[in-house]
N, C-alpha and C positions, 0 to 999 in steps of 0.2 A: 832255444832250438838248434839243434845239428846240421849242419847244410848236406843236403846228397851231394853225390858227385855226379857232374856233368859229363856224359860220355863222350868222347870226342867224335862218333859218329852222327849225334845229335847235333855237335856243336857245329860241325862240317855242314849237316842237312840246314841248319838254320842260316849259317852264313849263305849257302847257296841259294835257299828260297830268296833269301833279302837282297842277294847280288841279280838275282834273274827279274825280281821283281821292279829293281831299280832300271835294269836294261830296256824293260818294257815300258815303262814310265819314258824315258829317253826317244826311243825310237816310235813312240805313238806321238808325245809333241813333234817331234823331228817331221814324221808322217804327215799330221795335220798340218803343219804352217808350211811344206814345202822346204824345208832345210834338209841338209846335207850331213848324216853324221859319220864320224870315223869311227872304225870299229873300238870298242871298249875293252881295255886291259883288266884283266879281273886275276885274282891269283888268292889261295887260301894256302897258309905257311904250316910246318908241322907243329905249331904253337898256336894252330887254330885260330889264327889271325887274318880276316879278309882283307883286301884290299881290291879298291876300284879305281881305275885313272881314265878320262876321257880325254885323250885318245890315251896317250901313255907317258910313263912318270917322266921319262927322258923329259920330253916336250912339254910337260907341266912344269917339270922344275928349271928348264931354261927360258921360259915367257920373259919376255922384253915387250916395249914398246913398238918392236919393228918384227917380230913376231907375224908369220905368216896364218892366218887363219887356220883353225886346227879346232878339233873336238865338234861340237854341234855348229854349224855355218848358217847363218840367216842367209836369208834374200841380199839384205844390204852389204852382207860382209862382215857383218860385228858375229862374235862368236862365244861361246860358252867353253870352256875346260874345266875339269872337276876331277878332286878327289877323295875318296871316303877310306879310313881303315875303320874298321869293325870287329865286334869279337859278340859271341854270344857267353856269357859266362856269369858270375855274380858280380853286380857293377860296384857293389862297397861291401863290406865284413858285412856290415848290418840288414844286406837285402835278403829278401826271405826265399826267393825265388831266382834263380838265373833268368838275363834278360837279352834281347839284344841291344846293343847301343854301340855309337860311334866315339872311339877314343880321338879323332881327330878329321876334321873335313878341311874342305876350302872348294869355293865353289868362284871363279874369276871369269865374269865376262869384260868384253873388250870391242871396241867402237871404235876401227883405226880412223875411218874418216872424221872423227871428232876429236879425235885424241883423247880418248875418255876411257876408263877404267872404272869396275869396282869388285871388290873381292871381300867376300864373307870367310872367315877363319875361324876354326878353333883349334889349337896346338897347345896344350897346356906345358908342354915338353921346353917352351920359349917364352922368356922373360918373367916380369913379376907382375903380380896386377894392378900396380899404380901405372906403370907403362905400357902394360901389353896384356889388357884387358883378357881372358879368357876367352870371349866371345866378341870377337869384332869384327868392323869395315871397313876397309881402306875403299875411299871413293874420291878421284882425282884425276886430273887432267895431266897432259904431259907436253914440253915443245917439241917439236919434228925434230929436236937436234938430242934428247934423251936417249941414255941408254938402257937406262934400268927404271924400273918404276921407282915412286919414293915410298917412303916406308909410313910416314906420317902425316897426315894424322889418323888415327885409331881411334876409331866410333864405337864406343862398348857398346853391343845390343844383345838381344836375346840370343838364343839357341836359334838356327835355322835348318830348314830341311831346302833340297833340291826342288820339291813340287812351291814351297813358296820363292824360291829364286825364279825359278820358271814364269810362275804368273808374275812376278814383280816385273821381268824381263817383256812379256808380253802387253802388261797395261802400260810401263813405261816408254816402250820406244816401237810404235807402232810401223815403224818403218822397216822390222824385221819379216812382217808380211806382206808388203807391197813387193 
């Protein structure tokens, strides 16, 4: 069955709708908990690839154990930063309909007071499946003298979403609301 062309305006509309929904989810979660939130950085490229960063790509890419809280900042000083890269197109050659999908994501939660972080990643352009699972979780502590986060272990996990990560933080770390 021949695939129909996906109009660029339809791609842009679907990506914009998703980015707005995600922003609403973040702002609602922050408001409910009394957390502060940095402005989101969003864009849609000419190639119709959407990007969202909380707070910005520059801050996200330079995270380290001594980073100042940024992104979604909770009352206890812990914080969440994220990136998602999305498309609205045919996900694979065999798909009968275009769909919205994430080509890459990363949700990084950091607790400076406990020297602890976790980060869910999906970045298929890095590594191989044996040592770098497609969807994986970094979860570790660090020493006060550390200058970067450890890269291993990488625990293979199922695909996750922002909503699941926010729920995990809320359930696992009650100090975010105290």
